[in-house]
Each structure stands twice: as C-alpha cells, then as structure tokens.
KEZA-673958 format. One record per residue (C-alpha): residue in three letters; x, y, z. Coordinates in pm, whole numbers. Layout:
BEGIN
  lodren       x       y       z
     ALA       X       Y       Z
...
# end
This chain:
BEGIN
  lodren       x       y       z
     MET    -555   -1278   -4647
     SER    -631    -925   -4541
     ARG    -528    -743   -4232
     PRO    -693    -446   -4057
     ILE    -485    -118   -4088
     ARG    -386      17   -3749
     ARG    -253     360   -3708
     THR    -114     523   -3406
     ARG    -268     837   -3260
     THR      41    1033   -3362
     ALA      -7     938   -3724
     ILE    -377    1014   -3722
     VAL    -291    1365   -3590
     CYS     -23    1430   -3854
     VAL    -272    1313   -4133
     PHE    -535    1549   -4008
     ARG    -293    1852   -3989
     ALA    -178    1767   -4336
     ILE    -536    1771   -4466
     ALA    -635    2080   -4280
     ALA    -320    2288   -4360
     GLY    -390    2586   -4576
     ARG    -765    2510   -4578
     VAL    -888    2588   -4228
     THR    -844    2907   -4036
     ASP    -658    2888   -3703
     GLY    -936    3048   -3497
     GLU    -725    3093   -3184
     ALA    -432    3260   -3374
     LEU    -683    3489   -3556
     TYR    -845    3588   -3210
     GLN    -508    3672   -3068
     THR    -413    3879   -3373
     VAL    -746    4075   -3381
     ASN    -715    4148   -3001
     ALA    -350    4269   -3047
     LEU    -452    4512   -3334
     ALA    -746    4634   -3137
     ASN    -510    4718   -2845
     GLY    -254    4887   -3067
     GLN       2    4603   -3035
     PRO     186    4426   -3313
     ALA       6    4130   -3447
     PRO     153    3779   -3378
     ILE      41    3680   -3730
     PRO      -1    3947   -3997
     LEU    -354    3949   -4146
     PRO    -385    3917   -4518
     ALA    -472    4211   -4735
     GLU    -832    4096   -4777
     ALA    -882    4174   -4408
     SER    -909    4548   -4503
     ASN   -1186    4486   -4754
     PRO   -1515    4657   -4684
     GLY   -1714    4490   -4406
     MET   -1424    4263   -4301
     PRO   -1328    4476   -3991
     GLN   -1685    4429   -3854
     VAL   -1665    4055   -3925
     LEU   -1342    4025   -3734
     SER   -1481    4221   -3450
     ASP   -1783    4017   -3419
     PHE   -1573    3705   -3435
     ALA   -1361    3825   -3151
     ALA   -1667    3927   -2949
     TYR   -1807    3582   -3003
     ARG   -1487    3402   -2903
     LYS   -1456    3600   -2585
     SER   -1821    3513   -2493
     LEU   -1748    3146   -2514
     PHE   -1447    3126   -2290
     SER   -1312    3313   -1983
     GLU    -949    3227   -1953
     PRO    -752    3377   -1662
     ALA    -398    3489   -1732
     GLN    -260    3239   -1466
     ASP    -383    2998   -1198
     PRO    -262    3140    -872
     ALA    -407    2850    -672
     TRP    -178    2585    -839
     GLN     163    2578    -652
     SER     405    2426    -900
     GLN     680    2405    -636
     HIS     461    2179    -423
     LEU     249    2011    -704
     ASP     -80    2086    -528
     TYR    -339    2374    -480
     ALA    -343    2626    -207
     PHE    -642    2849    -128
     ALA    -853    2965     159
     LEU   -1218    3038     256
     GLY   -1327    3287     510
     SER   -1634    3339     705
     PRO   -1676    3659     925
     LEU   -1886    3577    1226
     PRO   -2030    3818    1471
     ASN   -1789    3731    1748
     ASP   -1524    3523    1566
     ASN   -1365    3527    1228
     LEU   -1285    3183    1068
     LEU   -1035    3125     802
     LEU   -1037    2778     646
     ASP    -699    2710     481
     ALA    -654    2442     225
     SER    -261    2470     185
     ASP    -204    2129      12
     PHE    -515    2023    -175
     PRO    -409    1768    -437
     GLY    -709    1825    -672
     GLY   -1019    1628    -741
     HIS   -1298    1601    -479
     LEU   -1303    1886    -219
     ASP   -1452    1807     119
     TRP   -1433    1937     475
     TYR   -1121    1743     565
     SER    -932    1944     300
     PHE    -924    2255     529
     ASP    -737    2334     839
     LEU    -839    2607    1076
     ASP    -594    2895    1045
     SER    -614    3103    1365
     ALA    -307    3312    1295
     GLN    -446    3464     972
     ALA    -818    3471    1081
     ASN    -810    3852    1122
     GLN    -760    3887     751
     VAL   -1123    3792     704
     ALA   -1326    4108     650
     SER   -1567    4167     939
     ALA   -1753    4471     796
     ASN   -2022    4245     664
     PRO   -2075    3952     914
     ALA   -2216    3634     819
     THR   -2580    3559     883
     VAL   -2648    3305    1156
     THR   -2973    3112    1100
     PRO   -3096    2869    1368
     VAL   -3286    2579    1219
     THR   -3483    2294    1402
     PHE   -3520    1941    1263
     ASN   -3708    1638    1377
     PHE   -3587    1315    1248
     LEU   -3600     932    1287
     PRO   -3246     796    1322
     ASN   -3116     532    1085
     HIS   -2922     226    1197
     VAL   -2560     229    1095
     ILE   -2484    -105     935
     PHE   -2177    -281     797
     ARG   -2075    -610     630
     GLY   -2069    -891     875
     MET   -2254    -710    1136
     PRO   -2421    -942    1396
     ASP   -2803    -963    1361
     PRO   -2982    -832    1664
     ARG   -3267   -1080    1623
     TRP   -3254   -1435    1723
     TRP   -3253   -1734    1488
     ASN   -3146   -1524    1192
     PHE   -2878   -1628     946
     GLU   -2599   -1367     948
     ASP   -2370   -1257     661
     ALA   -2059   -1482     675
     VAL   -1846   -1259     472
     THR   -1681   -1107     775
     ASP   -1583   -1360    1053
     PHE   -1495   -1164    1359
     GLY   -1433   -1483    1549
     GLN   -1115   -1554    1339
     LEU    -955   -1228    1440
     ASP    -635   -1283    1641
     ALA    -565   -1003    1878
     ASP    -310    -963    2157
     HIS    -398    -809    2483
     VAL    -204    -488    2388
     ASP    -367    -458    2048
     LEU    -614    -201    2171
     ALA    -719     -84    1835
     LYS    -826    -416    1709
     LEU    -993    -502    2043
     LEU   -1185    -185    2024
     VAL   -1308    -260    1677
     MET   -1413    -613    1765
     GLU   -1609    -478    2081
     PHE   -1778    -219    1860
     ALA   -1880    -480    1607
     LEU   -1977    -771    1835
     VAL   -2127    -586    2138
     TYR   -2229    -242    2044
     GLY   -2269    -282    1665
     ASN   -2650    -215    1677
     ASP   -2618      86    1909
     TRP   -2491     335    1645
     PHE   -2735     563    1454
     SER   -2692     826    1188
     VAL   -2914    1139    1171
     PRO   -2917    1320     834
     VAL   -2911    1701     875
     PRO   -2975    1889     549
     THR   -2718    2175     515
     PRO   -2692    2427     236
     ILE   -2364    2423      18
     GLY   -2121    2689     103
     THR   -2200    2735     465
     LEU   -2062    2650     812
     ALA   -2303    2445    1029
     ARG   -2295    2322    1390
     VAL   -2526    2130    1616
     THR   -2608    2348    1919
     THR   -2870    2114    2078
     LEU   -2930    1745    2038
     VAL   -3230    1593    2221
     VAL   -3322    1220    2186
     THR   -3676    1100    2254
     ASP   -3700     731    2311
     THR   -3998     494    2282
     PHE   -4107     585    2636
     GLY   -4135     953    2557
     VAL   -3831    1027    2769
     ARG   -3621    1321    2627
     THR   -3239    1318    2685
     LEU   -3007    1590    2609
     ILE   -2697    1467    2432
     ARG   -2393    1686    2512
     PRO   -2089    1730    2277
     SER   -1800    1490    2338
     GLU   -1582    1792    2395
     GLN   -1754    1839    2743
     THR   -1649    1502    2858
     GLN   -1419    1507    3158
     VAL   -1074    1390    3072
     ASN    -758    1361    3263
     PRO    -524    1658    3299
     GLY    -317    1710    2992
     GLU    -550    1508    2765
     ARG    -784    1635    2501
     PRO   -1144    1501    2459
     TRP   -1226    1286    2165
     SER   -1413    1429    1856
     MET   -1466    1375    1499
     PHE   -1548    1590    1186
     LYS   -1420    1906    1355
     LEU   -1215    2178    1193
     SER    -884    2215    1383
     GLY    -555    2364    1329
     GLN    -274    2549    1539
     GLY    -395    2417    1868
     ARG    -747    2530    1817
     ARG   -1059    2342    1743
     SER   -1391    2469    1594
     ASP   -1734    2314    1643
     PHE   -1826    2410    1293
     ILE   -1833    2180     996
     THR   -1789    2318     656
     MET   -2008    2248     356
     ALA   -1756    2356      93
     PRO   -1900    2508    -229
     THR   -1805    2201    -441
     LEU   -1940    2076    -765
     GLY   -2224    1836    -822
     LEU   -2195    1605   -1121
     VAL   -1857    1650   -1286
     ASP   -1736    1493   -1615
     ASP   -1360    1425   -1606
     ALA   -1193    1363   -1938
     ASP    -889    1142   -1983
     ALA    -561    1294   -1883
     LEU    -406    1516   -2157
     GLU     -77    1517   -1962
     GLU      51    1272   -1719
     VAL     393    1320   -1548
     LEU     543    1085   -1279
     PHE     800    1230   -1044
     LEU    1016     967    -896
     ARG    1338     904    -710
     ASP    1645     739    -873
     ASP    1878     629    -597
     MET    2129     480    -850
     ALA    2176     818   -1016
     ALA    2127    1025    -685
     MET    1868    1240    -847
     ALA    1492    1246    -952
     TRP    1314    1230   -1287
     ALA     992    1378   -1435
     VAL     873    1104   -1658
     GLU     625    1226   -1929
     HIS     385     949   -1995
     GLU     109    1143   -2182
     LEU     149    1475   -2370
     GLN    -115    1695   -2508
     GLY    -152    1656   -2884
     ASP    -250    1908   -3145
     LEU    -621    1776   -3142
     ASP    -646    1793   -2749
     SER    -585    1429   -2728
     PRO    -313    1248   -2526
     LEU       5    1122   -2703
     ASP     219     853   -2571
     ALA     547    1026   -2504
     TYR     748     688   -2514
     GLU     605     608   -2856
     MET     725     958   -2968
     TYR    1079     856   -2841
     LEU    1069     520   -3019
     GLN     972     714   -3350
     ARG    1259     943   -3296
     ILE    1523     678   -3241
     LYS    1387     497   -3547
     ASN    1448     799   -3760
     ASP    1764     900   -3596
     PRO    1910     603   -3405
     LEU    2178     594   -3138
     PRO    2541     579   -3277
     PRO    2659     217   -3312
     PRO    2929      95   -3080
     PRO    3275      78   -3222
     LYS    3397    -241   -3363
     ALA    3730    -398   -3274
     THR    4020    -422   -3526
     ALA    4302    -679   -3552
     ASP    4561    -436   -3406
     GLY    4325    -208   -3214
     PRO    4193    -198   -2844
     LYS    3939    -465   -2748
     ILE    3750    -244   -2507
     TYR    3589     105   -2529
     TYR    3489     371   -2257
     THR    3141     525   -2221
     LEU    3115     835   -2018
     GLU    2748     804   -1958
     THR    2453     622   -2107
     SER    2154     784   -2271
     VAL    1793     780   -2133
     PRO    1462     799   -2311
     ASP    1350    1139   -2433
     ASN    1054    1147   -2191
     TRP    1277    1108   -1888
     ILE    1351    1476   -1777
     PRO    1614    1501   -1511
     MET    1544    1680   -1187
     VAL    1868    1776   -1035
     PRO    1895    1851    -657
     VAL    1996    2219    -571
     GLN    2009    2418    -267
     SER    1854    2770    -223
     PRO    2035    3058     -52
     GLN    1805    2977     246
     ASN    1947    2620     255
     GLU    1615    2470     127
     LEU    1648    2170    -102
     PHE    1478    2183    -443
     LEU    1472    1972    -757
     ARG    1531    2168   -1064
     ARG    1440    2076   -1418
     GLY    1753    1996   -1615
     THR    1851    1866   -1959
     MET    2094    1599   -2106
     GLU    2289    1588   -2426
     ILE    2205    1272   -2610
     ALA    2420    1141   -2887
     THR    2257    1030   -3207
     SER    2381     915   -3550
     SER    2342    1278   -3674
     GLY    2478    1454   -3386
     PHE    2333    1554   -3049
     VAL    1994    1637   -2914
     PHE    1899    1788   -2580
     LEU    1622    1661   -2368
     LYS    1346    1919   -2344
     ALA    1035    1916   -2135
     HIS     713    1935   -2335
     ALA     437    1888   -2066
     LEU     294    2213   -1944
     ILE     309    2067   -1590
     LEU     680    2099   -1611
     GLU     652    2471   -1727
     PRO     900    2451   -2009
     GLN     882    2832   -2067
     HIS    1101    2908   -1763
     PRO    1301    2746   -1496
     PHE    1105    2482   -1295
     PHE    1164    2396    -935
     VAL     991    2134    -704
     ALA    1049    2122    -334
     ASP    1263    1815    -246
     ARG    1034    1691      29
     VAL     737    1676    -217
     VAL     883    1373    -414
     SER     879    1113    -155
     ARG     991     749    -192
     ALA     662     658    -335
     GLY     687     934    -598
     ILE     404    1154    -716
     MET     183    1147   -1026
     VAL      41    1468   -1166
     ASP    -235    1472   -1420
     ARG    -366    1764   -1624
     TYR    -715    1709   -1778
     PHE   -1035    1873   -1875
     ARG   -1330    1900   -1628
     ARG   -1688    1993   -1723
     THR   -1993    2060   -1509
     ARG   -2315    2263   -1516
     SER   -2416    2533   -1260
     ALA   -2767    2558   -1102
     ASP   -2874    2797   -1395
     GLY   -2770    2549   -1656
     SER   -2449    2728   -1758
     THR   -2161    2499   -1878
     PHE   -1818    2535   -1728
     VAL   -1515    2363   -1884
     TRP   -1168    2419   -1742
     MET    -822    2266   -1729
     ALA    -767    2097   -1384
     ARG    -471    1933   -1223
     LYS    -452    1641    -986
     SER    -157    1481    -791
     GLN    -150    1151    -616
     LEU      99     891    -502
     GLY     320     744    -758
     ARG     450     386    -815
     GLY     768     394    -597
     PRO    1134     464    -703
     GLY    1252     392   -1052
     TRP    1564     368   -1259
     SER    1624     532   -1587
     GLY    1915     322   -1695
     LEU    2150     613   -1658
     ARG    2506     484   -1583
     PHE    2850     653   -1576
     ASP    3208     542   -1648
     ILE    3128     212   -1820
     VAL    3397      -5   -1987
     ARG    3271    -258   -2246
     ASP    3410    -516   -2497
     MET    3417    -411   -2864
     ALA    3210    -599   -3103
     GLN    3420    -819   -3341
     SER    3421    -713   -3700
     ALA    3252    -959   -3932
# end
C-alpha cells in the first residue's frame, strides 16, 4: 500500500536552497555589490577575480542598470507609523478662496475612500496657494434611480413581496427611536428615495452647487442642502458624506486617487498583537513569516521543529531520599510569541516595547527574537499602549499589484491592520510548585 509523500513548505524551501546553492547567482547581492563599488564604497560581498576580465565591467554595469529599471524602492516608508500600526498621510487642494487639507492620520490600509479623511483646518495654511486649483462647473441631466433593499414593500397592489425581511416581526419600544425610524423609512417612505449618479473624475474635490428636480408635470423644484434647514439653537443640521473635522464641515466630497483593480497576494507576514491579562503584558504573535522564496512560513511549525531538534529539559525525577516537589521560576512560551512589555516614556505616555525571553532547552538557553519585519527587529520597537485594545489588532504584510492607465505595472509591499481575535494567554506562569515524577 503506497502513501503520498507530503512535505511542509519549510522543507521544500530548504531543498530548493540546497539545490541552488553554488549554482545560481544571488542577483540582489550582486546588484548591491556593483552599486557599492560604483559609489566608492566597500563591497558587501567581494567580487571574484573573473569580474575584472575584459568586458565584464560593462556586463555588470548593464546588469545594474537593468535591475534599477525594473524596481523603484524607497529607502523607507514614511507613511507607515509603526507606533500606531497604521498609515498617516494628507492630501491638499489650494482653492482660490480657501485651502483644504485632508488628513488621513489613522488609515489602516486596504481600500481608501472619502471617509478615510478628516478636514484639518489647523494645518490648512500649509497647502501651497501659489498655484490654485482649477474650478470647473459641470451641468448634468439624469433620470433618478429608485433605491431598493431586501424586503422592501412593493408599491403596486396585488404583487407578491419578498418575505426574506419581515418588518412586522420587529419589536420596538416607544423609546427605541432608531428602530422606529428605520421601520417608518422602510414601510412608509421606502419608495420615496432615489439615487442620482454624478460622474466625477478621480483625484478631485466635488460638490453639488444646484439641484433642480423636474417632476412629471414639468414643475421644477430647487432642492436646497440639508445644512440650510432651520434647527433649534445649539443644534447642528443633519448631513451625510461631508468632510468634517475640528468643528468645521466642508461641502466638498473627495474622490481620492485610489487604485482600480488590485491583486492582493497572500500575507507574507501576519502578526497578532493581543493582551494577556494573566501576565499583565501584551504579545506579538508571529503567525506567518516571509520565507526565502517570498512565500509565507508557519511560525508555529518552525517552533515545533525547533523543540523537536532541541527539546525542553525534562523535569527532575524524585529519589527515595530526596524532595518530592520542585520549583519553577517561570514557564516557557512558543518561539513565535514575542513579549511586548509595558513601559512609560518621559512624557508619561504608555508604550509596549518589544522584549525577549530566555528559554531553557536541553542544550542550554535560547533567546526569543522577532523575525517579522513588522516588528522591526533591527532596532527597538515600540507600540502605543492605546493601539492594542481588548480585541487586539492583526497586521498583515503582503504584495499588491496593479496597472496604471498607461499599462505600467506596479508591485509593492503593503501593510494592513484590522481587529484581532480578543485577548489570549501564552501559558506563561510564574512561581510554580510541582510534584516530581517517580523514577521507574
């Protein structure tokens, strides 16, 4: 009876590296070396003697130029705020009479839309006004479309309605105003809502200056903005889809210069930040790590492989005339659970700092080290304490690919943060007294 051979992704990567070792040139290392020599800097990896043969300098120069034409890599990503695990950037538009600054200070990544921005009135003067934006009035004539929803009452008599949503089964108290308003909208005024599509170029600010409705009798009615509605003193008029911030509201809506069709690859890195109330700290759990072939590796599988090769020290065994119990200062945690220790800055701000732990093994001790680039292992890493809520936060690092209007291809490394899975427990415990195992 035969069984299919199943190999883990880690084993496949190791086999591939073993086959390619000494046979394939590391193109990225060669590119870095050629650039360093061209700039008069020491080479990270010395070139072999054959690199000085006739014609080879031109070949290396052409290779470096070709590599540079393929990729444009910034030295750093200033938009990503590692202490807040999100992006921060702004868009500006100098208008003839008013400068607008749209601030996206906590963009989690992924799809960018108008609601990702806040109106920043305090910094609006930073927008250059030497070249004011062009204001182009456009007139459109459209037939409105009905707004429909599941379970909507049919406006015609003797028609069968969709029974998926039964508004008659809703139970609302007299003080449940939100539910009552939804029921009244659906049952009484459900067929009185319309949508009017207005084509708007990408990367612009747009607003409706005049809206005139012509009914079936030819009567033209001017629809005024909701902000002009008379309200009680101290109240603000109702509005939707308006940019606001710092007590100010703009009647513009932004069409952010976003992407069209985007291909998102699977996450190369996935790190879950969570609270551990039992240990009075937080953890950065590395779920996926970037492999040598730009494929994700299961960090927990790597930990299981490590303890298989270098297991934990066995517990002491009891002797006839010895103690029957033993003391453990602290237990160990998996290698992919990186501790985040609470600290306080000189300005009394609370942060979580990436730490390490000393884990005992049969051969000695190992230190927990962060491997995910999300945790920035090359230098001390801090996260604001308020960012890691009770729900936790999941951060992914992945490739995105799209095409521009002229057909050019863009591939870049993106990040995205989202809600986690709640608090967790690493199994870390302190000051434990256990019974010794009896000798066989």
